[in-house]
C-alpha positions as CSV (number, residue, x, y, z in Angstrom):
1,M,-278.8,-68.3,-122.5
2,G,-281.7,-66.5,-123.7
3,I,-282.3,-65.0,-127.2
4,G,-281.4,-61.6,-126.1
5,W,-278.0,-62.3,-124.7
6,I,-277.3,-64.2,-128.3
7,F,-278.3,-61.0,-130.1
8,S,-276.4,-59.0,-128.0
9,L,-273.5,-60.9,-128.3
10,I,-274.2,-60.4,-132.5
11,V,-274.4,-57.1,-131.8
12,L,-270.9,-56.6,-129.4
13,G,-268.9,-58.6,-132.2
14,I,-269.9,-56.7,-135.3
15,L,-269.2,-53.0,-133.7
16,M,-266.3,-54.5,-131.9
17,I,-265.2,-55.3,-135.6
18,L,-266.0,-52.0,-136.5
19,I,-264.0,-50.2,-133.9
20,L,-260.9,-52.4,-134.6
21,A,-261.8,-51.7,-138.2
22,I,-261.3,-47.9,-137.6
23,T,-258.1,-48.1,-134.8
24,I,-255.5,-50.7,-136.3
25,P,-254.9,-48.0,-139.4
26,M,-255.1,-45.5,-137.7
27,D,-252.5,-46.4,-135.2
28,R,-250.5,-47.4,-138.2
29,K,-250.9,-44.4,-139.9
30,H,-250.8,-41.9,-137.5
31,V,-248.7,-43.4,-134.3
32,V,-244.6,-42.8,-134.0
33,R,-242.9,-45.9,-133.0
34,E,-239.3,-46.0,-132.6
35,N,-237.9,-49.5,-131.0
36,D,-241.4,-50.6,-130.2
37,K,-242.3,-47.6,-128.3
38,I,-244.2,-44.5,-129.1
39,N,-242.6,-41.1,-129.5
40,F,-245.1,-38.7,-128.0
41,K,-242.8,-35.8,-129.6
42,K,-243.6,-36.9,-133.2
43,T,-246.6,-38.5,-132.5
44,K,-249.8,-35.7,-132.9
45,L,-252.8,-38.0,-132.8
46,Y,-253.3,-37.9,-128.9
47,L,-253.4,-34.0,-129.0
48,R,-256.4,-33.6,-130.8
49,W,-259.6,-34.6,-131.5
50,N,-259.8,-37.8,-134.0
51,V,-262.3,-40.4,-135.2
52,F,-261.5,-42.7,-133.0
53,D,-263.1,-40.1,-130.5
54,T,-266.0,-39.5,-132.1
55,L,-266.9,-43.4,-132.7
56,T,-266.3,-43.3,-128.9
57,L,-268.6,-40.7,-127.6
58,C,-271.3,-42.6,-129.8
59,L,-270.4,-45.4,-128.1
60,A,-270.9,-43.5,-124.8
61,I,-274.1,-42.0,-126.1
62,Y,-275.3,-45.7,-127.3
63,S,-274.9,-46.9,-123.6
64,I,-276.3,-43.9,-122.0
65,I,-279.5,-45.0,-124.2
66,C,-279.6,-48.6,-123.3
67,V,-279.2,-47.7,-119.7
68,Q,-282.4,-45.7,-119.7
69,I,-284.3,-48.2,-121.6
70,L,-283.6,-50.7,-119.4
71,F,-284.4,-49.0,-116.3
72,Y,-287.9,-48.2,-118.3
73,L,-288.0,-51.8,-119.3
74,I,-287.4,-52.3,-115.4
75,A,-289.5,-49.9,-114.1
76,S,-292.4,-51.0,-116.0
77,G,-292.6,-54.1,-114.4
78,E,-290.3,-56.8,-117.1
79,T,-288.2,-59.5,-115.8
80,V,-284.7,-60.9,-117.2
81,E,-286.4,-63.5,-119.1
82,N,-287.7,-60.7,-121.1
83,V,-285.4,-60.7,-124.7
84,F,-285.6,-57.1,-124.6
85,V,-284.0,-56.5,-120.9
86,Q,-281.3,-59.2,-121.7
87,F,-279.9,-57.5,-125.0
88,F,-280.1,-54.3,-122.9
89,T,-278.4,-55.9,-119.9
90,N,-275.9,-57.1,-122.1
91,Q,-275.3,-53.5,-123.9
92,A,-275.5,-51.1,-121.2
93,Q,-272.7,-53.1,-119.3
94,V,-270.1,-53.6,-122.1
95,W,-270.3,-50.4,-123.8
96,T,-270.2,-48.4,-120.3
97,I,-267.1,-50.4,-119.7
98,V,-265.5,-49.9,-123.1
99,S,-265.9,-46.2,-122.6
100,I,-264.4,-45.9,-119.4
101,I,-261.7,-47.8,-120.5
102,Y,-260.8,-46.0,-123.1
103,L,-261.7,-42.4,-121.3
104,V,-259.2,-43.6,-119.0
105,S,-256.3,-44.8,-121.6
106,R,-257.2,-41.4,-123.7
107,V,-256.8,-39.2,-120.9
108,S,-253.0,-41.0,-120.1
109,L,-251.9,-41.1,-123.0
110,T,-252.7,-37.4,-123.8
111,L,-250.8,-36.3,-120.1
112,K,-247.7,-38.5,-121.7
113,S,-248.0,-36.8,-125.2
114,I,-248.0,-33.3,-122.7
115,K,-245.2,-33.9,-120.3
116,E,-242.8,-35.0,-123.8
117,R,-243.7,-32.4,-125.6
118,W,-243.6,-29.3,-123.4
119,G,-242.3,-30.9,-119.9
120,D,-239.9,-29.1,-119.0
121,E,-241.1,-25.7,-120.4
122,I,-244.4,-26.0,-118.0
123,E,-242.9,-26.5,-114.6
């Protein structure tokens, strides 16, 4: 493993700790659970913009920037031995995947919340 990969893993670890430090308290404070299941009728978190959505938007923008820098480096003739190519390859892959997974889960939870609150009225 090159220095770029190692530095990228360190940055990944720091960002994951930051994300979990925001997510876990927010989940405990705002998500209403009854019998270990989410009560979508009482939970308003999924129907409004929150801090985690802003954080995810910033991560998506960060991953787009990483992909663009990676494209520029590869277009200018750099190879995988370059530390920056290693770093931006790892960052672009990880945060693109994380952003897509969050988008899918967020849409799913929002649709479940809408169905629980207004399911009978919509049809």
